[in-house]
C-alpha positions as CSV (number, residue, x, y, z in Angstrom):
1,X,22.3,2.2,23.0
2,X,20.9,0.8,19.8
3,X,17.7,-1.2,20.0
4,X,17.4,-4.4,17.9
5,X,14.3,-4.8,15.8
6,X,13.0,-8.3,15.5
7,X,12.5,-9.2,11.8
8,X,9.4,-11.1,10.9
9,X,10.2,-14.2,8.9
10,X,7.0,-16.2,8.8
11,X,5.0,-15.9,5.6
12,X,1.3,-15.4,5.7
13,X,-1.0,-17.6,3.6
14,X,-1.3,-15.1,0.8
15,X,2.5,-14.8,0.5
16,X,2.7,-18.6,0.3
17,X,0.0,-18.7,-2.4
18,X,1.8,-16.0,-4.4
19,X,5.1,-17.9,-4.2
20,X,3.3,-21.1,-5.4
21,X,1.6,-19.2,-8.2
22,X,4.8,-17.6,-9.4
23,X,6.8,-20.9,-9.2
24,X,6.5,-21.3,-13.0
25,X,7.9,-19.5,-16.0
26,X,6.2,-16.1,-16.6
27,X,6.5,-13.7,-19.4
28,X,7.2,-10.0,-18.7
29,X,3.6,-9.2,-19.6
30,X,2.3,-11.7,-17.0
31,X,4.6,-10.3,-14.4
32,X,3.5,-6.7,-15.1
33,X,-0.2,-7.7,-15.1
34,X,0.2,-9.3,-11.6
35,X,2.1,-6.3,-10.4
36,X,-0.7,-4.0,-11.7
37,X,-3.4,-6.1,-9.9
38,X,-1.5,-5.7,-6.6
39,X,-0.9,-2.0,-7.1
40,X,-4.5,-1.5,-7.9
41,X,-5.6,-3.4,-4.9
42,X,-3.4,-1.5,-2.4
43,X,-4.2,1.8,-4.1
44,X,-7.9,1.1,-3.5
45,X,-7.2,0.3,0.2
46,X,-5.1,3.5,0.6
47,X,-7.9,5.5,-1.1
48,X,-10.5,4.1,1.3
49,X,-8.3,4.9,4.3
50,X,-7.6,8.4,3.1
51,X,-11.3,9.1,2.5
52,X,-12.0,7.8,6.1
53,X,-9.4,10.0,7.6
54,X,-10.5,13.1,5.7
55,X,-14.1,12.5,6.9
56,X,-13.0,11.9,10.5
57,X,-10.8,15.0,10.6
58,X,-13.3,17.1,8.5
59,X,-10.5,18.3,6.3
60,X,-11.4,20.8,3.6
61,X,-9.6,21.9,0.5
62,X,-8.6,25.0,2.4
63,X,-6.9,22.8,5.0
64,X,-5.0,20.9,2.4
65,X,-3.9,24.2,0.7
66,X,-2.7,25.5,4.0
67,X,-0.7,22.3,4.7
68,X,0.9,22.4,1.3
69,X,1.7,26.1,1.4
70,X,2.7,26.3,5.0
71,X,0.1,29.0,5.8
72,X,-0.7,29.4,9.4
């Protein structure tokens, strides 16, 4: 039996703000600049989370090499 996932349709405040901001003509350069800001932001968050997990798990370079190479 398949389960149905509830989709989330309510926009959060930042999504509403972004929609309002983008409700005007934008050049391709402006669009790319905004995309870069968002990618940089989320990349930073991901890097922080990764650093936290590496510290918590006490992973070393050897651990990563073993994960990548399938060494046991």
